[in-house]
PDB file of N, CA, C, O and CB in Angstrom:
ATOM      1  N   MET A   1      30.982   3.952  69.499  1.00  0.00           N
ATOM      2  CA  MET A   1      30.800   4.779  69.122  1.00  0.00           C
ATOM      3  C   MET A   1      30.881   5.981  69.413  1.00  0.00           C
ATOM      4  O   MET A   1      29.707   6.351  69.413  1.00  0.00           O
ATOM      5  CB  MET A   1      30.249   4.586  68.917  1.00  0.00           C
ATOM      6  N   MET A   2      31.640   7.010  69.714  1.00  0.00           N
ATOM      7  CA  MET A   2      30.976   8.570  70.110  1.00  0.00           C
ATOM      8  C   MET A   2      29.564   9.093  69.401  1.00  0.00           C
ATOM      9  O   MET A   2      29.301   8.944  68.207  1.00  0.00           O
ATOM     10  CB  MET A   2      32.128   9.775  69.637  1.00  0.00           C
ATOM     11  N   ASN A   3      28.843   9.638  70.236  1.00  0.00           N
ATOM     12  CA  ASN A   3      27.866  10.714  69.289  1.00  0.00           C
ATOM     13  C   ASN A   3      28.405  11.692  68.800  1.00  0.00           C
ATOM     14  O   ASN A   3      28.830  12.684  69.393  1.00  0.00           O
ATOM     15  CB  ASN A   3      26.785  11.373  69.910  1.00  0.00           C
ATOM     16  N   VAL A   4      28.419  11.417  67.461  1.00  0.00           N
ATOM     17  CA  VAL A   4      29.028  12.848  66.251  1.00  0.00           C
ATOM     18  C   VAL A   4      28.229  14.033  66.652  1.00  0.00           C
ATOM     19  O   VAL A   4      28.815  15.114  66.597  1.00  0.00           O
ATOM     20  CB  VAL A   4      28.636  12.600  64.259  1.00  0.00           C
ATOM     21  N   ILE A   5      26.974  14.018  67.052  1.00  0.00           N
ATOM     22  CA  ILE A   5      25.907  15.075  67.341  1.00  0.00           C
ATOM     23  C   ILE A   5      26.382  16.024  68.164  1.00  0.00           C
ATOM     24  O   ILE A   5      26.601  17.190  67.836  1.00  0.00           O
ATOM     25  CB  ILE A   5      24.696  14.570  67.943  1.00  0.00           C
ATOM     26  N   GLU A   6      26.623  15.328  69.732  1.00  0.00           N
ATOM     27  CA  GLU A   6      27.314  15.879  70.554  1.00  0.00           C
ATOM     28  C   GLU A   6      29.018  16.470  69.604  1.00  0.00           C
ATOM     29  O   GLU A   6      28.970  17.690  69.760  1.00  0.00           O
ATOM     30  CB  GLU A   6      27.374  14.672  71.844  1.00  0.00           C
ATOM     31  N   PHE A   7      29.916  16.258  69.048  1.00  0.00           N
ATOM     32  CA  PHE A   7      30.939  16.698  68.225  1.00  0.00           C
ATOM     33  C   PHE A   7      31.006  17.647  68.280  1.00  0.00           C
ATOM     34  O   PHE A   7      30.201  17.823  67.365  1.00  0.00           O
ATOM     35  CB  PHE A   7      31.013  16.499  67.179  1.00  0.00           C
ATOM     36  N   GLN A   8      31.473  19.372  68.769  1.00  0.00           N
ATOM     37  CA  GLN A   8      31.311  20.335  68.891  1.00  0.00           C
ATOM     38  C   GLN A   8      33.571  21.000  68.150  1.00  0.00           C
ATOM     39  O   GLN A   8      34.274  21.654  68.921  1.00  0.00           O
ATOM     40  CB  GLN A   8      30.460  20.433  70.693  1.00  0.00           C
ATOM     41  N   PRO A   9      34.016  20.656  66.937  1.00  0.00           N
ATOM     42  CA  PRO A   9      35.280  21.232  66.827  1.00  0.00           C
ATOM     43  C   PRO A   9      35.163  22.644  67.033  1.00  0.00           C
ATOM     44  O   PRO A   9      34.271  23.454  66.783  1.00  0.00           O
ATOM     45  CB  PRO A   9      35.901  20.939  65.574  1.00  0.00           C
ATOM     46  N   ASP A  10      36.423  22.735  67.612  1.00  0.00           N
ATOM     47  CA  ASP A  10      37.148  23.829  68.460  1.00  0.00           C
ATOM     48  C   ASP A  10      38.131  24.448  67.842  1.00  0.00           C
ATOM     49  O   ASP A  10      38.436  25.630  68.002  1.00  0.00           O
ATOM     50  CB  ASP A  10      37.727  23.368  69.641  1.00  0.00           C
ATOM     51  N   SER A  11      38.812  23.428  66.902  1.00  0.00           N
ATOM     52  CA  SER A  11      39.769  23.988  65.454  1.00  0.00           C
ATOM     53  C   SER A  11      40.345  22.549  65.089  1.00  0.00           C
ATOM     54  O   SER A  11      40.135  21.521  65.732  1.00  0.00           O
ATOM     55  CB  SER A  11      41.335  25.367  65.819  1.00  0.00           C
ATOM     56  N   THR A  12      41.149  22.678  63.878  1.00  0.00           N
ATOM     57  CA  THR A  12      41.506  21.451  63.497  1.00  0.00           C
ATOM     58  C   THR A  12      42.051  20.410  63.672  1.00  0.00           C
ATOM     59  O   THR A  12      41.618  19.321  63.295  1.00  0.00           O
ATOM     60  CB  THR A  12      41.770  21.475  63.013  1.00  0.00           C
ATOM     61  N   VAL A  13      43.271  20.645  64.381  1.00  0.00           N
ATOM     62  CA  VAL A  13      43.752  19.785  66.030  1.00  0.00           C
ATOM     63  C   VAL A  13      42.868  18.800  66.913  1.00  0.00           C
ATOM     64  O   VAL A  13      43.338  17.750  67.352  1.00  0.00           O
ATOM     65  CB  VAL A  13      44.000  20.925  67.208  1.00  0.00           C
ATOM     66  N   ASP A  14      41.417  19.250  67.172  1.00  0.00           N
ATOM     67  CA  ASP A  14      40.388  19.096  67.282  1.00  0.00           C
ATOM     68  C   ASP A  14      39.539  18.027  66.419  1.00  0.00           C
ATOM     69  O   ASP A  14      38.971  17.234  67.170  1.00  0.00           O
ATOM     70  CB  ASP A  14      40.116  20.159  67.248  1.00  0.00           C
ATOM     71  N   LEU A  15      39.286  17.775  65.009  1.00  0.00           N
ATOM     72  CA  LEU A  15      38.987  17.249  64.257  1.00  0.00           C
ATOM     73  C   LEU A  15      40.000  16.114  63.930  1.00  0.00           C
ATOM     74  O   LEU A  15      39.668  14.929  63.962  1.00  0.00           O
ATOM     75  CB  LEU A  15      38.668  18.064  63.498  1.00  0.00           C
ATOM     76  N   TYR A  16      41.204  16.522  63.626  1.00  0.00           N
ATOM     77  CA  TYR A  16      42.224  15.134  63.515  1.00  0.00           C
ATOM     78  C   TYR A  16      42.385  14.279  64.630  1.00  0.00           C
ATOM     79  O   TYR A  16      42.637  13.085  64.467  1.00  0.00           O
ATOM     80  CB  TYR A  16      43.673  15.481  63.227  1.00  0.00           C
ATOM     81  N   SER A  17      42.213  14.985  66.181  1.00  0.00           N
ATOM     82  CA  SER A  17      42.734  14.419  67.112  1.00  0.00           C
ATOM     83  C   SER A  17      41.155  12.993  66.914  1.00  0.00           C
ATOM     84  O   SER A  17      41.316  11.840  66.515  1.00  0.00           O
ATOM     85  CB  SER A  17      43.044  15.664  68.701  1.00  0.00           C
ATOM     86  N   THR A  18      40.306  13.395  67.186  1.00  0.00           N
ATOM     87  CA  THR A  18      39.081  12.855  66.982  1.00  0.00           C
ATOM     88  C   THR A  18      38.970  11.859  66.689  1.00  0.00           C
ATOM     89  O   THR A  18      38.456  10.873  67.217  1.00  0.00           O
ATOM     90  CB  THR A  18      38.472  13.283  66.348  1.00  0.00           C
ATOM     91  N   ALA A  19      39.695  12.127  65.358  1.00  0.00           N
ATOM     92  CA  ALA A  19      39.177  11.208  63.852  1.00  0.00           C
ATOM     93  C   ALA A  19      40.705  10.167  63.885  1.00  0.00           C
ATOM     94  O   ALA A  19      40.787   9.172  63.165  1.00  0.00           O
ATOM     95  CB  ALA A  19      38.987  12.580  61.846  1.00  0.00           C
ATOM     96  N   HIS A  20      41.809  10.581  64.805  1.00  0.00           N
ATOM     97  CA  HIS A  20      43.032   9.333  64.664  1.00  0.00           C
ATOM     98  C   HIS A  20      42.395   8.752  66.401  1.00  0.00           C
ATOM     99  O   HIS A  20      43.294   8.199  67.035  1.00  0.00           O
ATOM    100  CB  HIS A  20      45.383  10.124  64.521  1.00  0.00           C
ATOM    101  N   PHE A  21      41.055   8.826  67.142  1.00  0.00           N
ATOM    102  CA  PHE A  21      41.024   8.450  68.022  1.00  0.00           C
ATOM    103  C   PHE A  21      40.033   6.777  67.499  1.00  0.00           C
ATOM    104  O   PHE A  21      40.105   5.552  67.407  1.00  0.00           O
ATOM    105  CB  PHE A  21      40.570   9.659  68.992  1.00  0.00           C
ATOM    106  N   MET A  22      38.992   8.235  67.261  1.00  0.00           N
ATOM    107  CA  MET A  22      38.084   6.808  66.107  1.00  0.00           C
ATOM    108  C   MET A  22      38.833   5.513  65.012  1.00  0.00           C
ATOM    109  O   MET A  22      38.325   4.413  64.792  1.00  0.00           O
ATOM    110  CB  MET A  22      37.122   7.781  64.736  1.00  0.00           C
ATOM    111  N   ILE A  23      39.767   5.880  64.610  1.00  0.00           N
ATOM    112  CA  ILE A  23      40.599   4.685  63.849  1.00  0.00           C
ATOM    113  C   ILE A  23      41.392   4.160  65.183  1.00  0.00           C
ATOM    114  O   ILE A  23      41.085   3.056  65.631  1.00  0.00           O
ATOM    115  CB  ILE A  23      41.804   5.288  62.399  1.00  0.00           C
ATOM    116  N   MET A  24      42.347   4.892  65.782  1.00  0.00           N
ATOM    117  CA  MET A  24      42.614   4.336  66.947  1.00  0.00           C
ATOM    118  C   MET A  24      41.282   2.412  67.644  1.00  0.00           C
ATOM    119  O   MET A  24      41.142   1.197  67.780  1.00  0.00           O
ATOM    120  CB  MET A  24      42.407   6.073  67.963  1.00  0.00           C
ATOM    121  N   GLN A  25      40.962   3.306  67.727  1.00  0.00           N
ATOM    122  CA  GLN A  25      39.256   2.607  68.177  1.00  0.00           C
ATOM    123  C   GLN A  25      38.565   1.721  67.622  1.00  0.00           C
ATOM    124  O   GLN A  25      37.924   1.037  68.420  1.00  0.00           O
ATOM    125  CB  GLN A  25      38.203   3.422  68.134  1.00  0.00           C
ATOM    126  N   GLN A  26      38.416   1.401  66.279  1.00  0.00           N
ATOM    127  CA  GLN A  26      37.153   1.545  65.333  1.00  0.00           C
ATOM    128  C   GLN A  26      38.139   0.788  64.223  1.00  0.00           C
ATOM    129  O   GLN A  26      37.592  -0.191  63.715  1.00  0.00           O
ATOM    130  CB  GLN A  26      36.414   3.397  64.921  1.00  0.00           C
ATOM    131  N   GLY A  27      39.472   1.055  63.761  1.00  0.00           N
ATOM    132  CA  GLY A  27      40.122   0.845  63.069  1.00  0.00           C
ATOM    133  C   GLY A  27      38.869   1.615  62.108  1.00  0.00           C
ATOM    134  O   GLY A  27      38.063   2.483  62.442  1.00  0.00           O
ATOM    135  N   GLU A  28      39.140   0.670  60.317  1.00  0.00           N
ATOM    136  CA  GLU A  28      38.667   1.263  58.972  1.00  0.00           C
ATOM    137  C   GLU A  28      37.412   1.020  58.870  1.00  0.00           C
ATOM    138  O   GLU A  28      36.958   1.114  57.730  1.00  0.00           O
ATOM    139  CB  GLU A  28      39.303   0.775  57.763  1.00  0.00           C
ATOM    140  N   GLN A  29      36.615   0.703  59.798  1.00  0.00           N
ATOM    141  CA  GLN A  29      35.417   0.060  60.389  1.00  0.00           C
ATOM    142  C   GLN A  29      34.890   1.844  60.745  1.00  0.00           C
ATOM    143  O   GLN A  29      33.755   2.295  60.592  1.00  0.00           O
ATOM    144  CB  GLN A  29      35.768  -1.338  61.975  1.00  0.00           C
ATOM    145  N   ALA A  30      36.255   2.671  61.300  1.00  0.00           N
ATOM    146  CA  ALA A  30      35.556   3.933  61.587  1.00  0.00           C
ATOM    147  C   ALA A  30      34.487   4.796  60.008  1.00  0.00           C
ATOM    148  O   ALA A  30      33.363   5.296  60.043  1.00  0.00           O
ATOM    149  CB  ALA A  30      37.041   5.005  62.172  1.00  0.00           C
ATOM    150  N   ILE A  31      35.266   4.675  59.054  1.00  0.00           N
ATOM    151  CA  ILE A  31      34.659   4.928  57.743  1.00  0.00           C
ATOM    152  C   ILE A  31      33.433   4.413  57.594  1.00  0.00           C
ATOM    153  O   ILE A  31      32.591   5.266  57.316  1.00  0.00           O
ATOM    154  CB  ILE A  31      35.392   4.466  56.715  1.00  0.00           C
ATOM    155  N   ASP A  32      32.859   2.813  57.722  1.00  0.00           N
ATOM    156  CA  ASP A  32      31.736   2.864  57.583  1.00  0.00           C
ATOM    157  C   ASP A  32      30.687   3.124  58.887  1.00  0.00           C
ATOM    158  O   ASP A  32      29.475   3.268  58.731  1.00  0.00           O
ATOM    159  CB  ASP A  32      31.606   1.813  56.938  1.00  0.00           C
ATOM    160  N   LEU A  33      31.209   3.150  59.891  1.00  0.00           N
ATOM    161  CA  LEU A  33      30.518   4.040  61.236  1.00  0.00           C
ATOM    162  C   LEU A  33      30.025   5.093  60.701  1.00  0.00           C
ATOM    163  O   LEU A  33      28.843   5.431  60.763  1.00  0.00           O
ATOM    164  CB  LEU A  33      31.495   4.579  62.457  1.00  0.00           C
ATOM    165  N   LEU A  34      31.127   5.810  60.008  1.00  0.00           N
ATOM    166  CA  LEU A  34      30.301   7.343  59.932  1.00  0.00           C
ATOM    167  C   LEU A  34      29.703   7.783  58.480  1.00  0.00           C
ATOM    168  O   LEU A  34      28.998   8.667  57.994  1.00  0.00           O
ATOM    169  CB  LEU A  34      31.434   8.650  60.350  1.00  0.00           C
ATOM    170  N   ASP A  35      30.300   6.814  58.158  1.00  0.00           N
ATOM    171  CA  ASP A  35      28.989   6.537  56.109  1.00  0.00           C
ATOM    172  C   ASP A  35      27.608   6.256  56.433  1.00  0.00           C
ATOM    173  O   ASP A  35      26.759   6.760  55.698  1.00  0.00           O
ATOM    174  CB  ASP A  35      29.378   4.636  54.779  1.00  0.00           C
ATOM    175  N   LYS A  36      27.088   5.253  57.791  1.00  0.00           N
ATOM    176  CA  LYS A  36      26.291   5.567  58.193  1.00  0.00           C
ATOM    177  C   LYS A  36      25.568   5.874  59.131  1.00  0.00           C
ATOM    178  O   LYS A  36      24.368   5.613  59.213  1.00  0.00           O
ATOM    179  CB  LYS A  36      26.130   5.312  57.924  1.00  0.00           C
ATOM    180  N   GLU A  37      26.466   6.667  60.212  1.00  0.00           N
ATOM    181  CA  GLU A  37      25.562   8.113  60.873  1.00  0.00           C
ATOM    182  C   GLU A  37      25.426   9.221  59.706  1.00  0.00           C
ATOM    183  O   GLU A  37      24.301   9.487  59.281  1.00  0.00           O
ATOM    184  CB  GLU A  37      26.533   9.003  62.349  1.00  0.00           C
ATOM    185  N   ALA A  38      26.228   9.674  59.343  1.00  0.00           N
ATOM    186  CA  ALA A  38      25.892  10.543  58.022  1.00  0.00           C
ATOM    187  C   ALA A  38      24.568   9.901  57.193  1.00  0.00           C
ATOM    188  O   ALA A  38      23.557  10.592  57.059  1.00  0.00           O
ATOM    189  CB  ALA A  38      27.332  10.526  56.923  1.00  0.00           C
ATOM    190  N   GLN A  39      24.623   8.873  56.782  1.00  0.00           N
ATOM    191  CA  GLN A  39      23.138   8.099  56.029  1.00  0.00           C
ATOM    192  C   GLN A  39      21.789   8.829  56.468  1.00  0.00           C
ATOM    193  O   GLN A  39      20.932   9.441  55.831  1.00  0.00           O
ATOM    194  CB  GLN A  39      22.901   6.293  56.604  1.00  0.00           C
ATOM    195  N   SER A  40      22.020   8.383  58.375  1.00  0.00           N
ATOM    196  CA  SER A  40      20.547   8.523  59.228  1.00  0.00           C
ATOM    197  C   SER A  40      21.049  10.524  59.610  1.00  0.00           C
ATOM    198  O   SER A  40      20.140  11.220  60.063  1.00  0.00           O
ATOM    199  CB  SER A  40      20.403   6.943  61.264  1.00  0.00           C
ATOM    200  N   LEU A  41      22.063  11.006  59.439  1.00  0.00           N
ATOM    201  CA  LEU A  41      21.917  12.066  59.992  1.00  0.00           C
ATOM    202  C   LEU A  41      20.927  13.000  58.645  1.00  0.00           C
ATOM    203  O   LEU A  41      20.022  13.813  58.830  1.00  0.00           O
ATOM    204  CB  LEU A  41      23.502  12.596  60.502  1.00  0.00           C
ATOM    205  N   ARG A  42      21.335  12.659  57.721  1.00  0.00           N
ATOM    206  CA  ARG A  42      20.764  12.946  56.295  1.00  0.00           C
ATOM    207  C   ARG A  42      19.149  12.651  55.795  1.00  0.00           C
ATOM    208  O   ARG A  42      18.610  13.228  54.850  1.00  0.00           O
ATOM    209  CB  ARG A  42      21.642  12.093  55.386  1.00  0.00           C
ATOM    210  N   GLN A  43      18.625  11.795  56.509  1.00  0.00           N
ATOM    211  CA  GLN A  43      17.408  11.406  56.709  1.00  0.00           C
ATOM    212  C   GLN A  43      16.602  12.548  57.787  1.00  0.00           C
ATOM    213  O   GLN A  43      15.549  13.133  57.530  1.00  0.00           O
ATOM    214  CB  GLN A  43      17.529   9.897  57.232  1.00  0.00           C
ATOM    215  N   LYS A  44      17.364  12.664  58.963  1.00  0.00           N
ATOM    216  CA  LYS A  44      16.721  13.290  59.821  1.00  0.00           C
ATOM    217  C   LYS A  44      17.029  14.593  59.060  1.00  0.00           C
ATOM    218  O   LYS A  44      16.018  15.264  59.265  1.00  0.00           O
ATOM    219  CB  LYS A  44      17.117  13.072  61.320  1.00  0.00           C
ATOM    220  N   GLY A  45      17.596  15.093  58.539  1.00  0.00           N
ATOM    221  CA  GLY A  45      17.562  16.901  58.260  1.00  0.00           C
ATOM    222  C   GLY A  45      18.494  17.776  58.981  1.00  0.00           C
ATOM    223  O   GLY A  45      18.581  19.003  59.031  1.00  0.00           O
ATOM    224  N   ALA A  46      19.338  16.597  59.663  1.00  0.00           N
ATOM    225  CA  ALA A  46      20.257  17.821  60.895  1.00  0.00           C
ATOM    226  C   ALA A  46      21.420  17.835  60.016  1.00  0.00           C
ATOM    227  O   ALA A  46      22.090  16.853  59.697  1.00  0.00           O
ATOM    228  CB  ALA A  46      20.787  17.203  62.893  1.00  0.00           C
ATOM    229  N   THR A  47      21.641  19.374  59.558  1.00  0.00           N
ATOM    230  CA  THR A  47      22.717  19.387  58.385  1.00  0.00           C
ATOM    231  C   THR A  47      23.506  19.868  58.715  1.00  0.00           C
ATOM    232  O   THR A  47      24.489  19.968  57.980  1.00  0.00           O
ATOM    233  CB  THR A  47      22.570  19.881  57.245  1.00  0.00           C
ATOM    234  N   ASP A  48      23.496  20.743  60.732  1.00  0.00           N
ATOM    235  CA  ASP A  48      24.419  20.926  61.262  1.00  0.00           C
ATOM    236  C   ASP A  48      25.821  20.031  61.549  1.00  0.00           C
ATOM    237  O   ASP A  48      27.039  20.181  61.453  1.00  0.00           O
ATOM    238  CB  ASP A  48      23.877  21.236  62.038  1.00  0.00           C
ATOM    239  N   GLU A  49      24.860  19.010  61.962  1.00  0.00           N
ATOM    240  CA  GLU A  49      25.353  17.435  62.881  1.00  0.00           C
ATOM    241  C   GLU A  49      26.457  17.087  61.372  1.00  0.00           C
ATOM    242  O   GLU A  49      27.678  16.975  61.262  1.00  0.00           O
ATOM    243  CB  GLU A  49      23.463  15.703  63.306  1.00  0.00           C
ATOM    244  N   LEU A  50      25.066  16.980  60.163  1.00  0.00           N
ATOM    245  CA  LEU A  50      25.781  15.943  59.175  1.00  0.00           C
ATOM    246  C   LEU A  50      27.046  16.951  58.465  1.00  0.00           C
ATOM    247  O   LEU A  50      27.623  16.233  57.648  1.00  0.00           O
ATOM    248  CB  LEU A  50      24.495  15.243  57.812  1.00  0.00           C
ATOM    249  N   TYR A  51      27.547  18.051  58.479  1.00  0.00           N
ATOM    250  CA  TYR A  51      28.469  18.668  58.216  1.00  0.00           C
ATOM    251  C   TYR A  51      30.023  18.004  59.345  1.00  0.00           C
ATOM    252  O   TYR A  51      30.946  17.390  58.811  1.00  0.00           O
ATOM    253  CB  TYR A  51      27.847  20.223  58.371  1.00  0.00           C
ATOM    254  N   VAL A  52      30.001  18.280  60.783  1.00  0.00           N
ATOM    255  CA  VAL A  52      30.544  18.067  61.108  1.00  0.00           C
ATOM    256  C   VAL A  52      30.597  16.068  60.857  1.00  0.00           C
ATOM    257  O   VAL A  52      31.593  15.352  60.957  1.00  0.00           O
ATOM    258  CB  VAL A  52      30.414  18.938  62.055  1.00  0.00           C
ATOM    259  N   CYS A  53      29.850  15.847  60.684  1.00  0.00           N
ATOM    260  CA  CYS A  53      30.083  14.222  60.564  1.00  0.00           C
ATOM    261  C   CYS A  53      31.092  13.903  58.636  1.00  0.00           C
ATOM    262  O   CYS A  53      32.170  13.363  58.388  1.00  0.00           O
ATOM    263  CB  CYS A  53      27.867  13.280  60.626  1.00  0.00           C
ATOM    264  N   LEU A  54      30.126  14.505  57.796  1.00  0.00           N
ATOM    265  CA  LEU A  54      30.919  14.498  56.585  1.00  0.00           C
ATOM    266  C   LEU A  54      32.160  15.047  57.216  1.00  0.00           C
ATOM    267  O   LEU A  54      32.632  14.089  57.829  1.00  0.00           O
ATOM    268  CB  LEU A  54      30.314  15.364  55.296  1.00  0.00           C
ATOM    269  N   ASP A  55      33.060  16.253  57.416  1.00  0.00           N
ATOM    270  CA  ASP A  55      33.899  16.381  58.013  1.00  0.00           C
ATOM    271  C   ASP A  55      35.159  15.502  58.306  1.00  0.00           C
ATOM    272  O   ASP A  55      36.200  15.332  57.671  1.00  0.00           O
ATOM    273  CB  ASP A  55      33.367  16.634  58.716  1.00  0.00           C
ATOM    274  N   LEU A  56      34.458  14.740  60.116  1.00  0.00           N
ATOM    275  CA  LEU A  56      35.556  13.976  60.453  1.00  0.00           C
ATOM    276  C   LEU A  56      35.551  12.662  59.453  1.00  0.00           C
ATOM    277  O   LEU A  56      36.475  11.849  59.469  1.00  0.00           O
ATOM    278  CB  LEU A  56      35.480  13.614  62.030  1.00  0.00           C
ATOM    279  N   LEU A  57      34.306  12.534  58.506  1.00  0.00           N
ATOM    280  CA  LEU A  57      34.964  11.043  57.899  1.00  0.00           C
ATOM    281  C   LEU A  57      35.894  11.682  56.810  1.00  0.00           C
ATOM    282  O   LEU A  57      36.627  10.786  56.392  1.00  0.00           O
ATOM    283  CB  LEU A  57      33.663   9.762  57.090  1.00  0.00           C
ATOM    284  N   ARG A  58      36.168  12.916  56.161  1.00  0.00           N
ATOM    285  CA  ARG A  58      36.796  13.251  54.983  1.00  0.00           C
ATOM    286  C   ARG A  58      37.792  12.710  55.523  1.00  0.00           C
ATOM    287  O   ARG A  58      38.360  11.815  54.898  1.00  0.00           O
ATOM    288  CB  ARG A  58      36.878  14.614  54.415  1.00  0.00           C
ATOM    289  N   VAL A  59      38.594  13.360  57.676  1.00  0.00           N
ATOM    290  CA  VAL A  59      39.282  13.106  57.938  1.00  0.00           C
ATOM    291  C   VAL A  59      40.437  11.720  58.317  1.00  0.00           C
ATOM    292  O   VAL A  59      41.627  11.424  58.213  1.00  0.00           O
ATOM    293  CB  VAL A  59      38.894  13.686  58.266  1.00  0.00           C
ATOM    294  N   VAL A  60      39.119  11.167  58.817  1.00  0.00           N
ATOM    295  CA  VAL A  60      39.182   9.802  58.755  1.00  0.00           C
ATOM    296  C   VAL A  60      39.747   8.741  57.441  1.00  0.00           C
ATOM    297  O   VAL A  60      40.579   7.836  57.486  1.00  0.00           O
ATOM    298  CB  VAL A  60      37.907   9.571  59.020  1.00  0.00           C
ATOM    299  N   ARG A  61      39.053   9.182  56.464  1.00  0.00           N
ATOM    300  CA  ARG A  61      39.622   8.537  54.945  1.00  0.00           C
ATOM    301  C   ARG A  61      41.435   9.352  54.776  1.00  0.00           C
ATOM    302  O   ARG A  61      42.443   8.663  54.621  1.00  0.00           O
ATOM    303  CB  ARG A  61      38.180   9.279  53.222  1.00  0.00           C
ATOM    304  N   GLU A  62      41.440   9.955  54.808  1.00  0.00           N
ATOM    305  CA  GLU A  62      42.427  11.325  54.934  1.00  0.00           C
ATOM    306  C   GLU A  62      43.913  10.210  55.182  1.00  0.00           C
ATOM    307  O   GLU A  62      44.783   9.770  54.432  1.00  0.00           O
ATOM    308  CB  GLU A  62      41.904  12.739  56.698  1.00  0.00           C
ATOM    309  N   LEU A  63      43.536  10.059  56.949  1.00  0.00           N
ATOM    310  CA  LEU A  63      44.670   9.170  57.529  1.00  0.00           C
ATOM    311  C   LEU A  63      44.765   8.086  57.465  1.00  0.00           C
ATOM    312  O   LEU A  63      45.674   7.564  58.111  1.00  0.00           O
ATOM    313  CB  LEU A  63      44.863   9.176  58.561  1.00  0.00           C
ATOM    314  N   ILE A  64      43.782   7.163  56.574  1.00  0.00           N
ATOM    315  CA  ILE A  64      44.037   5.993  56.798  1.00  0.00           C
ATOM    316  C   ILE A  64      44.622   6.030  55.443  1.00  0.00           C
ATOM    317  O   ILE A  64      45.273   4.994  55.313  1.00  0.00           O
ATOM    318  CB  ILE A  64      42.946   5.031  57.253  1.00  0.00           C
ATOM    319  N   ASP A  65      44.676   6.624  54.565  1.00  0.00           N
ATOM    320  CA  ASP A  65      45.053   6.483  53.141  1.00  0.00           C
ATOM    321  C   ASP A  65      46.830   6.819  53.498  1.00  0.00           C
ATOM    322  O   ASP A  65      47.792   6.278  52.953  1.00  0.00           O
ATOM    323  CB  ASP A  65      44.057   7.775  51.920  1.00  0.00           C
ATOM    324  N   MET A  66      46.848   7.849  54.551  1.00  0.00           N
ATOM    325  CA  MET A  66      48.270   8.298  54.753  1.00  0.00           C
ATOM    326  C   MET A  66      48.850   6.893  55.650  1.00  0.00           C
ATOM    327  O   MET A  66      49.841   6.248  55.307  1.00  0.00           O
ATOM    328  CB  MET A  66      48.364   9.988  55.698  1.00  0.00           C
ATOM    329  N   GLU A  67      48.335   6.709  56.385  1.00  0.00           N
ATOM    330  CA  GLU A  67      48.818   5.360  57.066  1.00  0.00           C
ATOM    331  C   GLU A  67      49.438   3.847  55.573  1.00  0.00           C
ATOM    332  O   GLU A  67      50.527   3.275  55.515  1.00  0.00           O
ATOM    333  CB  GLU A  67      46.983   4.745  58.199  1.00  0.00           C
ATOM    334  N   TYR A  68      48.472   3.718  54.839  1.00  0.00           N
ATOM    335  CA  TYR A  68      48.746   2.506  53.579  1.00  0.00           C
ATOM    336  C   TYR A  68      50.384   3.345  53.174  1.00  0.00           C
ATOM    337  O   TYR A  68      51.510   2.905  53.406  1.00  0.00           O
ATOM    338  CB  TYR A  68      47.116   2.501  51.791  1.00  0.00           C
ATOM    339  N   LYS A  69      49.995   4.673  52.505  1.00  0.00           N
ATOM    340  CA  LYS A  69      50.857   5.512  51.768  1.00  0.00           C
ATOM    341  C   LYS A  69      52.780   5.087  52.749  1.00  0.00           C
ATOM    342  O   LYS A  69      53.850   5.144  52.142  1.00  0.00           O
ATOM    343  CB  LYS A  69      50.009   7.537  51.972  1.00  0.00           C
ATOM    344  N   GLY A  70      52.695   4.859  53.679  1.00  0.00           N
ATOM    345  CA  GLY A  70      53.594   4.646  54.714  1.00  0.00           C
ATOM    346  C   GLY A  70      54.234   6.775  54.835  1.00  0.00           C
ATOM    347  O   GLY A  70      53.638   7.846  54.721  1.00  0.00           O
ATOM    348  N   PRO A  71      55.943   6.294  55.164  1.00  0.00           N
ATOM    349  CA  PRO A  71      56.446   7.790  55.367  1.00  0.00           C
ATOM    350  C   PRO A  71      57.023   8.403  54.429  1.00  0.00           C
ATOM    351  O   PRO A  71      57.800   7.924  53.603  1.00  0.00           O
ATOM    352  CB  PRO A  71      57.310   7.964  56.314  1.00  0.00           C
ATOM    353  N   ILE A  72      56.481  10.021  54.577  1.00  0.00           N
ATOM    354  CA  ILE A  72      56.727  10.158  53.645  1.00  0.00           C
ATOM    355  C   ILE A  72      58.084  10.452  53.348  1.00  0.00           C
ATOM    356  O   ILE A  72      58.044  10.701  52.143  1.00  0.00           O
ATOM    357  CB  ILE A  72      55.997  10.773  53.342  1.00  0.00           C
ATOM    358  N   HIS A  73      59.207  10.566  53.704  1.00  0.00           N
ATOM    359  CA  HIS A  73      60.219  10.886  53.300  1.00  0.00           C
ATOM    360  C   HIS A  73      60.989   9.288  52.973  1.00  0.00           C
ATOM    361  O   HIS A  73      62.129   9.235  52.513  1.00  0.00           O
ATOM    362  CB  HIS A  73      60.814  11.920  54.333  1.00  0.00           C
TER     363      HIS A  73
END
C-alpha cells in the first residue's frame, strides 16, 4: 500500500486517481487498509495526515458504491 502520510493531493483529480489506483490494486480491501491507517494516525495525533487519509477513504467508498450501482444511464 502507498504511504498515506506522503500523499499530498494537489487537486481533486489527484485524489480520485489515487483512490482509483488503490481500488485497482487492493479491491475492496482498500477500505479496510485505509480504515486501519486512519485509526493509527488518530492514535498518533497526526491530524493533517488523518484528514488526507479520511478524504481518500471517502472517495474510495464513493467509487466502490458507484461501481456496484452500475452505469448512470
